[in-house]
N, C-alpha and C positions, 0 to 999 in steps of 0.2 A: 482569512483564507477561504476561498470557495473551492472546496475539494471536488465538487461535481464537474469542474472544468478539467480536472486531471485524472480522476479515478472513475472508471466506467465498469459496467457489467454487461457483457454481451454473450448471449448463449452460444454464439459461434466461436468464442475464444475461451479456452480453458473451462468449458462447460458452465460459463456464466460467473466464474469467480471474479471478484473485483480485481481489476488490473489497472496499471498506469496507461492512460490513453495513448494509443499509437504503438503499444508494445504488447508482448505476451508475458510481461513481468507482473506477477500477482502481488497484491498487498501482503498476502500470507508469506510469500517468499521473502519479501523485504523485511518483514517483522522477524522472520526466522533468522535471517542474516544478523540482524541486530541482537537477537537473543543469543547467537553464537559468539558475540563479541565484536562483530565487524563495526567499524566506525562509519559515519555518514560519508566521509571522504573515501574510504575503501570501496563503499558501494558505488559511489559516483565514478571512481576510477575504473571499476570492473564492469560497469553497466553505463557506457557513455550516452545512451539514449535517455537516461534519467538526468534530472536537473535538481538543483536545490529546491526549486519551487515544487517539483513533483514529489519529492520526499516530504516536504512540508504538508502537501495535500494528503499524503498517506497518513501522517500523524493526525491531521485534522479529521480525516475519515474515521480513524480508530477512536478518537475522542468522541465523535458523534455517536458511534456505535455503543460505546460504553455509557454515554449519557442517556441513551435511549434504552439501556438495559439489554442490548442484544448480545453482549459478550459475557454475561454472568452465568455461572453454573448453579444448579440446584443442589449440588453436593454439599 
């Protein structure tokens, strides 16, 4: 999965937070919904501009961030 085709960062949209291309839906928001217990199906039903492919891209983006050490805390 090439997440760069689906996840972008534009300083004009949500102050540059990573979002799903063509939306104002941030990666952070999607991960937050999942952390609250939402299923992928619930997210897709409530955000019709998202697709299975865009959700997969979000997961791939998060994996790359973790692999690169961008999400680790020093605590």
